[in-house]
C-alpha positions, 0 to 999 in steps of 0.5 A: 172807325165803324159807322152805324145807323142809330135805331129809331128809339135812340133817334127819337130820344136824341130829338126829345133832348133838343125839344123837351128840356123840362115839363114846361117845354111839354106844356109849351108845345101842347098849348101852342098846338091847341092854339093852332087848332083854333081852340077858344078854351084850353085847360091845363092840369098838372101834378108834381110840377108836371113830372107825374102828370100833364094834361092839356084839353082844348075845344079846337078842330081835333084830328081824324084817325089818319091825322092822329096816326101821323101826328105821333110820327117824326117829320109829320106836321100840320103847320107847313102847307107849302114846304116853305120854312121861311113862311111859318104862320103858326106856333108849333110843329106838331110833328116834332113835339109829340113823338119826342114826348112819346119817346120819353114819357107815357103819352095818350091822345084823345081827339074828335074832329067835328066831322066824326061820329066819335073820338079816337085814342092813341097811346105811345109809351117810351116810343112804342105806339098802340093803334088808334081805338074808338073813344068818347069825348066832345070835339077837340083834343086832350093830350095826357103825359104821365111819368115824364122821362121814365124812359130816360131816368138820368134826365130826372136828376136835372129837374128842379123841385116840384114847386119850381117846375110848376112855376115854370109851367105857369110862366109858359101859359102866361106868355101864351095867354097874353098873345091870345086874348080871345082864348080862355085859359085855365091852370089847375092841379094838385101842385098849384093854386088854380088860375084862370084867364077867361076869354077877353071881351070888349073894345080892347081884348088885348088890354083886358088880357094884359090886365088879367095876367099882369094886373090893372096896376100895370095897365094904369102905369103903362103907355100904349105903343102903336107904331110902324116903320118899314113894314114892321109894326110895334104894338103893346104896352110899355111901363112908365119909368116909375113902374119898375121891378128888380128883375126882368121877369115881367118883360114879354116879347112876341114876334108874329104872335110867338113868345120869344126871348131875344137878345136883340130885343132885350138890348133894344129895350135896355137902351130905350130905358137907359136914361130913365132907369137905374141900372139895377131896375128893369121895366115892365113891358108887353110888346108885339112885333109883327112883320112879314113871316119871310123876314124872320127865321123861327127855326134857329132854336129847337124850342123856338124861343129865339128868332133870327131877323133877316135884317137885324137893324 
């Protein structure tokens, strides 16, 4: 059997298959990058459930020309400072998401660093990149993704309706917004009703943001959690047993600020409510777990939706 080296374009499309499952996957990566860039305002615009257009604009620190060129290359990241994969203190890996998106869609990035006189724009179309050119915009970054999966049309058949894909994008933005109340988020486009969650102020910004996203009724029917044991802190809000739902969609877990869907945490939640809720009813919770980053592995899943605790107990 002859063994041969795959071409760069094919390698990137394989990587894209791991990271980019649907439009919501793209939005997750781009919004996380904006949060990591210290943005205080993030705007998301979509069309056709993200299939034809996704645009994420932020007022973060932006990138200079050299960083912009590296950002669209594989295995380049601004998220690891000391090559320690067990000390991750950011959300995404800029260096994997952008080249993956650019290999299967039409990607354009405009960015301006505070130290630069003007912005730079770079484009990647089906894995083919163009050199950076000067552009006009204020400080921050705008990433525009058009015609998702045009380079791999077979994958379009696996996408759901525009409405379902738009709803999935809303859920992704909600989950991130809950964890970062100091950041303002807006969501608009031809495929949806506009929504916005302004930067939360006041004595308890987190509670204010939870009320923005889930409604004041939840806050009024929830118990605030603030506990710590053996280096692990648990904070947030847990709905009273009288405040429940027919599905588990309103259960939000975060580990060091990262939204996760973790089987271990879900089973712990079910056990906690087992004696006070009927089996077909589900509690509503927003829970934040904070611990030493070296005690949790965030790289066990390509989309970083799952984590592995060094000590699951």
